[in-house]
N, C-alpha and C positions, 0 to 999 in steps of 0.2 A: 099697536100700542094702546094701552088703556087711556081713557079720557082724563083720568086723574093725573096720570104721569104726564100726559100732553100739557095739561094746565100747569103742572110744576115746571116743566121745561120752558114753556112760554113765559112764565113768571121770571125764571132765571135769565132768559134772553133779555127781557125788559130791564132787569136789574143790571145786566152787563152793559147795555146801551146807556143807561143812566150814569153808571160809573164812568163809562167811556167819554161821555159829554163833559164831565168834570175834569178829566185828565188833560184836556187841551190847554188848561191854564198853567200847567207845569212846564218848566224848562226841560230840555233834554236830559240834563244831569239829574234833576229832581225826579223825572220819570224813572230813570235807571236806579236811583237810590231807593225809590219806593218799592221797586221789584226786589232789590237786594234785601230790604227789610223783611219783606214777605218770605223770602227764601230762608233767611236766618230763623224766623219764627217757626217755619216748618221743620228745619233741621233740629231745632231745640225741642221739637215735639210739643210746643205750646199750642199749636193749631194743626188741624188736619188739612189734607188737600181739598176736601169738599168745602171746608170753611173758607178757603181763599180762592175758590174757583172763579167767582164773579170778578174779583179784583185782577186776577192773573189774565183771564180772558180779555178784560177791558184794556189792560196794559198791552197785551199782544195786538189787539185791534188798533190801539192808538199808535203803536210802533209802526205798524203797516201803513197807517194813514200818513205818518210823517215821511216814510220812505216814498210813498206815492205822490205826495204833494210838494216835496222839496228835492232839489237836485243834490244838496249836501245837507248832512245832519252833523252838527259839531258838538262834541262833548269833551270833557276833561279826560285825558288818557289814563286808563288804569294800568297796573303793572303788566297784565297780559298783553294789552294792546301795544305797550312800549316795546315788547319783545318781538313783535311780528316783523317779518322782513317784507321785501317788495313783492313777494309771490302772491300776496293777498290783494287782488285787483279791485276789491270793493271798498278799501279803506286805506288811509295813510295817516301818519302821525307827524305833526309839525315840530319844529325846534322849540316852540314855546309851550310844549306839553299838551297840545290839543290833538284829539283824534277826529278825523273827518271821514264819515261814511258817505259813500256815493249811492245814488239810486240806480246806477247802471253798472253792469259787470258782465263778464263772459260766462256763458253756460254752454258747455260742450263746443267751445270755440266760436260761438255766435254771440253777438251783443244782445243782452237782455236788460230791459228796463222795468223796474218794479212799478206796477200800476194797479195793484189789487188791495181792496179793503173788504174784509169779510162781511157778507150780508147775513141776515138772520138765519136763513136755511143752513149756511155754512157754520154758524155758531152752534146751531142745533146739532149738526153732524159732529162737531168737536165735543159737545157734551156727551153724546151717545158713545163716542170712542172712549172717553174717560170712564164712562160707566161700564165698559167692558162688553160692548155689543158688536155684532157684525152690522156694518152700515151699508145700506143700499142707496147709492146716489147715482143718478143718471150720468152717463159720460158727458164730459164738458162742464160739469157743475163745480169743478174746482176741488177735487179730493186732495191734491197736493197742498192747497192752502188750508184745508180743513184740519190736516194733521198737526199744524204748527202749534195751535193753542193747547191741545191736550198733551202734546209732547213736552212743551215748556212746563206745564203744570206738573206732570209726573216726573220731570227731570230734577225738580228742585229738592226732592227728598234724598237725592244722592244714590238711589238704587239703580239708576241707568234706564235708558229708553232705547230700544232697538227698533228701527223702522225698516221693515223687510219689504223688498219688492221682488218682482218675478224675474227680472233680468238686469244685467249690468247697465244697460243704457238708461233705464228708468231710475236705477239707484243713483248713478252719477248725476243724472239730470236733476232729480229732486234735491239731492245734497247741495249741488251748486246753486240752485234757485233759492233755497231757503237759508243757507248758511249765514248770510249777513244779518238776518233777523235774529237768529239765535245769538250770534256774536255780539250784537248791539246790547242784548240783555245780559251779557256776561256768562253765557252758557258755552261750554266747549262742544264742538261737533266734529265728528270724523266719519270717514267712509272706508270700509275695508277693501273695496274693489281695487284691483290693480296693485295690491300689495301682497308679497309672498307670504305663504303660511310660515308661521314661527318668526316672522320678521319683527323687528322693533317697531316699524311703522304701523304694522297691523295691530300690534299689542297696544300702541298708543291710541289707535282709533277706538279700541274697546274701553280705554280708560276715560273717554269723553263722556259728558253728560248725555249726549244723544249720538247714536251710532247708526249709520246707514249701511245697507248691504243687501245682497240677494239672500233669499232664504237658504239656498244651497250653500252659500258662503258661510253663513252662520252655523248650519248643521255640520258641514265638514270641519270647521274649526273645532267644534265640540268633539268630533271623532278624533281629530289630530291631538287635541289636548289629552285625550284618554288613551293614547297609544304611545306617547313620548315617555322616555325615561328621564328627561331633563325638565324639572319643574319651571326653570327659567324660560322655557319655550312655550309654556301655556299662555294663551292670550285671553281667554274668556274668564270673567270672574263675577259678573253681575247678571242676574236673571230677574230683573224687576218688572218691567212692563214692555210688551212688544205690540207694535201696530203692523199688521200684515196688509200690504196693498195688493190689489187683485186677489183678494182672499180666497175666492172660490177656485181659482186656478191653482193656488198653492196648497190650500188646506183640504180641498175636496178632490180635484182632478189628480193631484199628485200624492194624496194620502196613502194610496196603495203601493206606491213605488218607494222601496227603501233606499236610502243613501248608503252606498257601499264604499268603504275605504279599503283599497287593496294593497297587497304587499309588493307585488312585482318581483318576487325572488324565487318563486317555486320552480317553474320550468327553466328559467334562465340559468340555473346552476346545474342543470342536467343535460347530458348529451342526448338522452332519449327524447323521442317525440312526445308531445302531450297526447292524452287519449283522444282528444278532438282531432288532432292531425293524423293519428294512427288509424282511426276508424272512419275518417272522412271518405276514403275510396269505397268502403263497403256500403255506406249510406248513399253515396252517389250512384252506385250500381243499382241499389234498390229503387231510387227515385226514377231511374231510367226505365224501369219495368212498368210503364204506365198502364198497360192492359191487363196486368195480372191481379189487380185488386189487393195490392200489398199494403196500401195505406189510404187514408182519407184526409182531406184538407178542408179547413174552414178559413178562407181568406179574411172574412169579416172579423172573426174573433181571434185571428192570429194563432190558430191551433192546427197541428198536424198529428194524426193518430195512426199508429200501426194496427193493422188488422191481425187476427190470430194467425192467418196465413203469412202475413208480413213478418211477424215475430219469428215464426219458424224458419222462414227463408233467411232472415238476417242473422239469426243465431247460427245457422248452418254455414253461412258465408263467413262469419267471424270465427268459426271453428270451436264454438262452445255451446253445446246444446242446452246448457242449464241457465243461460242468461235470462230468459224470460219464464223460467219454471219457478213460479212463486211458491210451490209446495216443496221444492227440493230441500231447502234448509229446515223447514218445519218437520219434515219426515226424519231428517238426520238428528234433529234435537230430540224428537220422540224416541228414537232408537237409543240415544245416549241415556235419556232419563229412565228408560226401561231396562237398561243393562245392569243386572244384579251383581256383576263382577267388579263394577267400579265403586270406589268410595265416594262419599258425598263431595269431598273436595275435588276429586277427579271429575265428577260430573259437572260441578260448577265451572271448572276450568274449561272443559270441552264445550259446554253449552255457550260460554262466553265467546270462545273462539268461533263457533258456528254463527253466533249473532253478528260478530264483526264481519264474517264472510258475507252474511246476508246484506249488511250495510254496503259492503263493497259491490255486491251484485246490483243493488239499487242505484249506486252511483254510476255504474256502467250503463244500466238501462237509461238513466237520465242523459248521459253523454250521447247515446244513440238517438234518443227522442229529440233532444235539442238540436242535433245536427239535421234531423229530418225537418224540424220546424224552420231552421235557418235557411235550408235549401229550397223550401217550397212556399213559405208564406211571408218571409221578410224580404223586402224589396229595396234595392239601392235607389237613392234619390226620392224615396217615399218614406221609408222608416228610418233611414240613416244615409249618411254620405261617407265617402272615404277621403280622408285628408291627412297628408303627412304620415302615411302608413298606419293610420288609426281609424277606428270606427267611431264616428260621432253621431249620436242619436239625434233625430229630429223630433222635437216635442209636438205630438199630434194636436195638442190643445192650443198651443201658441204659435206653432210654425217655426219656432226658434231652435237653434242648435243647443245641445246640452253637453258641452265638452267635458264636464267633470262627472257626468253620470255614466253608469254602465248597467246593462241588463243583468239581472240576477239569475240564479239557478243554472249557471253555465251557458245561458243563451249567448252572452257576449262573446265567450270563447268560441262558440260554434259559428257565429257570424264571422269572426276573425279567420277561422279555419276556412270557411267558405270562400272568403275573399283572398285567401292565400297570403294573409298578413301575419307577421310574427306575433306569437302569444306572449313572449317575454315582455316584462315591464307593463303588462296589462293587469288583469284582475286574477292572477294566478292563485293568490292566497288572500282570503278576506281577513282584514285586521279589525274591522269594526263596521257595524251597520245599525241604522236606526231609521224609523219612519218619521215624517214631518210631524205627525200627530203626537208621537211620544216625545219628540224633541220640544215641541211647543208646550208640553205639559210641565216643563221645567220652570216656566215663568210664573211669577206670583199673579200677574194679571195679563190677560190676552184680549185683543180686539182686532178687528179687521174691517176692510172696506172694499167694495166692488160695485159695479153697475148691475150685477146679476146675482143677488143673494137669495131672493125669495124662492127661486126655483129649487133651491137645495135646503129649504127651511127645516125639513125633518132631520137631515144629516147634521146641520149646525147644532141642533138640540141633542140628538142622540149620541153623536160622536164627541162633541166638544162641550156640551152643556151651555151653549151660547144662544142668546136671543137675537133676532133680526130687527133692526130699526130702519124703516123706510123714510127717507127724507124727500119732501116734495121738491120739484124743480123751481128755480127762482122765477122763470118765465114759462108760460104754457108751451108744450111741444106742438109745433105745427108741421112737422115732417109728415109726408104722405107715405105710408107703408102699404104697398100694393100686394095683392094675394099672389101665391105661388102660381107659376105657369108650368104645367106638366106636359111632357112630350113622350112619344113612344120610344125614341132612340136618343142616345147621347149626342150624336151628330146633329139631330134636329134641334135639340135644346141649345147646342153650341151655336148653331146658325141663327136661331131666333135671338139668343143673347147678344151675338155680335151685331145684329141688325139694330137692336135697341141701343147699343153703345154708339153705333154710327149716328143714330137719330139724335141722341143726347149730345154728341160731339158737335153736330151741326148747330145745336142751340147754344154752343159755347159753354156748356155746363161741365165742371170737373167731374170725372167719373172714377170711382174706385171699384174694380172688379175683384171679388173675393173668390178664391178656390181653396181646395183642401190639401194640396200636395205640391211639391216642387215640380214634379212632372206635369201636373195640370197647368201650373202657372206658365211654364215654358211653352206648352201647347197653345194656350190661349193667346199668349203674346205673339207667337208666330201666326196664328189665325187672324188676329186683328191687323197685323202688319200686311198680310195678304189682301186685306181690305183697304189698304192705303193709309192706315192709322199708324201713329208712332207712340206706342205705350211705353211707360217705364215699368221695370220689373223689380218687385221687392219680395224676396224670399230668403231662406236661410243662407243662400250662397252670396247674396248681395247686401248683407247687413252692414258692411263697411260703408255703404252709400246711404244708409237709412235716413240720417238726419237731412241730407240734401233732397232726397226723394220725397220725404214727408213735407218738407218746406214748400216744394213745388206742387204737391198734390192738390192743393186748393185753388190753383190758378185757373184762369179761363181756359177751357178746352183741354185741360191736362187729363190724360188717361193713365191710371196706375193699376197694374195687375199685381195682386198680392196674395200670399198665403195668409194663414191666421196671424202672421207677424203683425199685420196691420190692425188686428182686432183688439189689442189691449194696450192701453197707455199711450198710443200714438195720437197726437193732437193735430188733426188736419184742420187748418183754419182757412175756410174759403175767403178769397179776396172780396173786397167790397163790390167789384164788378161781377164776380161770380155769384154773389148773393142776389144780384138783380136778375140773373138768368134762371134762378131757381135753386141755387146752392148745390152742395155736393150730392151726387146720385150714387147710391151703393147698389151694385148689381152682383148677385151671387150665382155662380155656376155650380149647382148642387148644394144641398144643405149639409151641415156638419153633423157629427154624431151626437151633439148636445145642443139643445135649444139655446143654452147660455152663450155658446160660441157664436151662433148666428146673431144673437142680440148684441153681443159686443161689436160685431162687424157693423150692424145697423146703426149702432150708437155713434159711429164716426160721423154720421150725418145728422143735421138738425139740432146741433148742440146750442145751448143757451138761447133757445127760442128762434134760431135761424131756420130758414126754409131748407128743404131737402127732401129726398125720397129714397125708397129702397124697394127692391124686387128680386126674387130668386127664380131661377130656371132649373127644373129638375127633369129627370127622365126615368123610364122604367128599367133602364140599364144601370142606374146608380147603385152603388154598393149598399146604401141604406135600406133598399127594398128587401135585402136578405134578412132583415129583422122582423118582417111580417110573418104571421102564422100562415100555414098552408092554405087555410080557408080565405084569409085576407088577400093572399097572393092571387088566388083564383078570382076573387071579386075584381081586383085590379086588372087582371088579364081580360075579363069580360068587358070592363069599361073601355079598355084599350081597343077592343074589337068593334065596339058599338058607337062610341062618341068621340070620333077623331076627325079633325079637319084635314085638308089636303097637305098642310104643313106639318102634320103629325102631332098637333096639339090636342090633348084630351080635354074636352070641354065640360065634362061632368064634375061638379064640385066635390063629389065623393072621393075622387082621385087625390085631390089635395089633402083631404082628411086622412087618407091612407098613408101618405108620405109623412105627415106629422105623427101618425100613430107609430110608424116604423122608427122614427126618431125617439119617441117616448119609450118604446120597447128597448132600444139600445141604451138609453139612460138608466132604465131599471136594471139591465144586465150589468152595466158598469157599477151601479150602486152596490149590487150583490158581491161583485168581485172586490170592491173596496172593503166591504165589511169582512170578507174572508181574509184579506191581507192584514187588516187591522187585528183580527182575531189571532193570526199567527204571531205578529209582533208583540201583541199583548201577552202571549204565553212566555216569550223569552225576555220581555222587558223587566220583570222582577229580578231575574238573574243578572241582567246588564246593570240595573240600578244598584244592586248590592255590590257587584264587583267593581264598577266604575267609582262608586263612592269610596270604597275602601282603598282603591288604587290612588285616588286623589288625596286622601288622607295621608297615605304613605309618602307620596311625592312632596307634600307640603310639610311633612314631618310633624303632623299633629301629635299631641302628647300621648294619646292612647291608641295610635294607629297600629303599632305592632301588636299590642294586646288584642285589639279587635281582629287582627289577622289570625292570631293563634286561636281565638274563640271561634272564628268562622270555621276553621279546620279541626275543631275539637281537640286542640293540643294544650289549651290553657290549663285545664284541670287534669291532664293526663300525667299521673304521678310517675309512671315508668319513663316516659319521654323526658320529663323535666329533670329527673334524677340523672339520667345519662347525659343530657344536654348540658347541665350545669358543669359537669366535669370537662366536657369537650370545649366549652366556652373558655375555660381557664387556659387550656392548651393553646387555643387560637390567639387569645389575648397576649400570651407570652411570646408567641412567634411574631405577632404584629409589632409588639414593642421592640423586639430584636431588630427588625427592619427599620422601624421609625427612628429609634435612637441612633442607629448607625447613620441613617440619612441626615438627621439633624446635625450630627457631628461632622459630616463630610460635605454637606451641600451649603454653599455660601448663601444662596437665596432660595427659600422654599415658597412655592405658590400657596395661596390660601387653601386650595383644595388640591391635593397631590395624590396620584394613583399609587396603590400598592397591589402586588400580585395576589391572585386568588386562584385556587384550583379545585375543580370538582370533576370527578371521573377522568382524571388525567388531562382535563382541558383547562388551559390557562386563560384567565380573564383578569380584570382588575376592578377595584372599587376606589372611589375617591374619598379621602378623609382629611380632616384638619389634623396635621401631625402634632401640633402643640396641644390641641384639645385631647388627642389620643394619649399623650404622655400624662396630662393632668388627670385624666379619668382612668389611668392605668389600663387602657385598652377597651374600656366599656363603650366608648363612642364608635370604635371599629366594629365591635359586635353588633351594635345597633344598625350600622350601615350594611353589614352583611345580612342581617335579618331583613332589613328593608328591601335590599336588592333581590334576595331569595324569594320573598313574598311577591314582589312585583313580577318576577319571572314566572313563578308558578301561576299567578292570577292571569297573566297574559296568555300563557300556554293553555290554560283551562278555557278561557273565553274564546280565543281564536280557534282552538280545536273544536269547541262546541258549535260555533256558528258555521264553520266549514263542514262539519259532520252533517248538519241538517240542511246544507245548501242543495237541496233537491226537492222538487214538488212531489216526488214519489214516496218520500218518507212521511208517514202519517204524523199529524200534529200530536196525536195521542202518545207518540213515542218520545216526544221531546224531553219530557220530565225524566224518563228512564235513561235516555242518552246522557243528559246532563249529570244525573246522579252517578252514573258509571264513570264519567270523566272526572267528576269531583272526587270520587274515591281514589282514582289514579293520581290526581293532583295532590291529595293528602299524603299518599305514600311517597311521592316524589319530594314533597316539602320536608317530610320527616327524614327521609334518607339523606337529602342534601344538607340539612342542618346538622346531622350527626356525623357527616363524613367530610364536609367542606374543610379545607385546610389552606395554609399558606405554603407555597413551594420553597421552603427553606430547609436545606439539609444541615441540621444542627446535631449536636452530640447526642441528644435524646433520640433523634431519628435513627442515627447510626447504631445505637444500642438496640433498637427495635428491629434491626436488620432490614431497614428500609433502604433499598439500593438507590443510588443516584440515577436520575434519568434526565433526559433532555429538558423536561419541563421544570426541573428544580433549579433554583438560583444557587449556584455553587459558592456559597460563603465558606471559604476554606477554614476560617477560624472564627467560630461563633463568638468568642470572647474578645476578639480584636475590635478596637474602636474605629479603625480606618478601613477603607476599601481600596483594593488594588486597582490600578488603572485598567487592567484587562478584565476585571470582574464586571458582572452586570450591575448597572446603576441601581442603587437601593430605592430609587423612586418608583420602580415598577415598569419603566418604559420598555424594558427588554433590550436596550442598547448597552454597549460597553460603557463603563463609567467615564472613560476619557472622551467619548463622543457625546456624552449627555451632561449631567451636572458636574462631572469631573473637571470641566473647563472652568468652573467657578470655585474649585476646591481651594481652601485656605491653608491646607497642609498636605504633605505627601504621605 
C-alpha cells in the first residue's frame, strides 16, 4: 500500500477513535437514534457512505464495547423487537415496552459471551473491505469481527450485503455470533443455510439488510432463480455488496470449477442404460490389459489418456471403428461439398447432418475417456466418498465434503457407473452452470478476506481487478516455524513424525497433525494408536463432531489428526495451561499442493501473539515430487544417495528447496488450468447473461419484455410474421374468451390465477391467467401470457441445449459460437412455428367447418353458444377433470 494511502487510513482510524470516545456520553437509545439518523440521510442520498464511514464505524465500536462491558443493554423497544418471539435467545422484551439485550447467547449450541472491542488493526481491515480490496489478515486476528463495521456501513443504503463463507459451519457460526450487534442497530440479518431452495424462509433471508451463506448456496440460488417458471419462487433480488470470507479458497481455488445445476430426468425416464453404464464393461476390459500399452495415467494431474493403440482396441471392442477416426466426418463433408449433383440447399442439409454426427462422435469419445479416468485415477476416500447411494466430492483444498457439487464433462456420471450407483436423479441433464468468478461479477462491489492473499496477488489483479491489502498483526508473531525434514521413504517420514508427536505429547503440548486425504488421516491415527497414543480424528467423515473436536484440540496433551478441514476457519484456542507448555504444535505429514493450504494449517498455531510451533515431514515418495522436472528429479535422487542418515533423513538443504520447488510448479499448473476454465466460461457468459436477463424480465412481466424477446429472435421487424400472427392472435383470443366466459358463468368461485388449456403439436398444457382481466382486455392478457410462456420455453430449450451440447472437453472452444448460432437458428424456427400454430383445444363451430376432427386432446364443448357446462363435460378451468369433480361442485345453476 502506498504511504499516502496509509496516512489517510491512519487519519481515518484516529478520527473513528475520537468519535468513539464521544459516544460513551450517549444513552443506549440516543446511540441507536444517532445511527438511524445517519441511515436516513444515506437513503435520502444527502450523504454518501464515505461521508458517514467515521461515524458508523465509531457507533459499531461503541456498540461492541457496551456488549462487552455490560451483562444487559436496555433500550426502548422498536416495532421489530416487539414482534420477536422467544426463539431469539439474545434479547427479550418486557411488558413495560423495554427491550433487553444480553451479552451471552448460544452459538452452534454452545454458550458464547461477547468480549470483543475492535482494535486499530481491525478497524483498518474494515476500511479496506469497504474500499473493495482483498484483505490479508493472519489467522486469529479476528476477521469475523472485522466484517461487522463495513457490513453495517454498506447495509444502510438498502442495496443488500451478502457475507459469503466457504462452508455451512462457518456461515452459521458467524451469523449467530454477530446477529445481536446488527439487531441492536436496527438492521435485519438472515442466513440461507438449512432452508430449502424456493422456500419462504430462504426468500426472507435474502430480503434482510445483511445475508449470510456459503458461496455455493448463493450461486445455486442464482441458478435456481433462472430455471424456475414461477417468479414467486425467485429468492435473490439485490446484488449490492458482497464480502467473501476465505476468499482465496472460494475465488481462486474454486474459480475453475463451474457450479452445475442438473435436471435429474434424462435417463430416469428411459429404460435403456446410459452410455456410461453401456460402455463401462468395454473400458473395464481395456483397463485390465495393463501390459499392452493401451493407455497412460497421470495420478497427480488426475488425467488418463488413450494411446493410439488403445483407441483402436477400444473402438474394435465397442464395434465401431469410426469412434476415434477424427477424419471420418471431415472426409464425408468434403465429398458432399464436392458433389455437383446436389443443390445448395441439399448440401447445407447434408453437411449439417454430418456435423451433428461429428458432435455425437465427440460425445461418445468423451464418455469412454471419462470412464477411463474414473477407473484409473479417481480414488474412493481420497477424491470422493460414497454416501446414501451418491457420490460426494471431497474438496482437496479444504478437506470438506461438497454435497451440492458435481464434476463436469461427464466425469461424475463415469464415477457413478464405476461405483455401480444409479445415474437417475443425478446430473443427467444440465439445466444451468456458472463459475464463481462470473457470479461474483454480478455485484456492484466485491471484497474478500483471507490469511493467505499475497501468494495469489497476480490472480487477484488479473482475474478480478482487485488489490490486496495486508493488515499487520496486533501482537508480534512468536511462533517457531521449523524447516522441512525430508526422508527417503514415506514410512521413514511417518516414523519420524510419530516420534516427534510422542515427544511433544510427553511435554503435554496440544498437537495438530495435518494430512492431505481421508485415507492418510486414518492411517496416521492407527499408527499413533499403535504407539500408545489416543488421537482424535477430524476429516470429511467426522464433521458431525467438528465443534467438540475443535473445542478439545487446544487442551493439554490433546492430539488431533486432521485433513485440510482444520486449515480454514477453525479456531483452536490453547488453554492457559497449554500455553505454558509451549502452545499448539502443528505437525504436517507431507506438504499440500499449494503453499497457501500449508500456511492455513500453520496459522492454527501462534495466534494473537501466543507461543506455538510448526514443522512438516516429507518423503521422496510423496506425490508432490511428480511436479519436478526430470533434471530436478535426478538432482534429488543424487542427494538421496549421498546425504542420508541411518533413519533415512536427507541432510542436504537443497532437498528441502526441491520440495518447495515442486509445490511451486504445481501452483503454476493450477493457475494455468484456472485461466483456461475461466476462458471457457467467459466465452459462454455473454450468451448466459443475455438469455438470463431476458428470462427474468419475462418472469417479472416487465413492460417491454415480450418486445425484447421478439427483437432477440429478429421477429419484431419481420413483416410477414407479424401479418400472419396478428390474424392468428384474434382466433386464439376468441377461443380463450369462449372458455373464460363459460367458466365465469358456471364457476361459483374463481381463483386469482386460473389455468386454461393450451395445445401445441397435439400436446396439451395450460397457462394461468386472470379470467376477469382477460374479459376486460378481450383476450389480450391471454395472448401476453401465451407469448411469455412460449418465449420462456424456447429460451430454456436454447440455453439448456447449448450447455449440454458443449459439455465435453473434446469440443474445441472455437466451435462454441458456431454451435450456439446453429441452436439459436433452430430456436427461432421453433418460436415462429409455435406462435403461428398454438391453439386452444376447443371444438367450436368454426373448427368443425374447417374439417378439424375431434380428438382426445380437444375439450368437447358440444354447444359453443351454450352458457352452461354439462356435469360430464370437462371443467372449463382447464384442469382436465369432469365438471362435477372440479368446479361443478360449486356451480350456482344446473
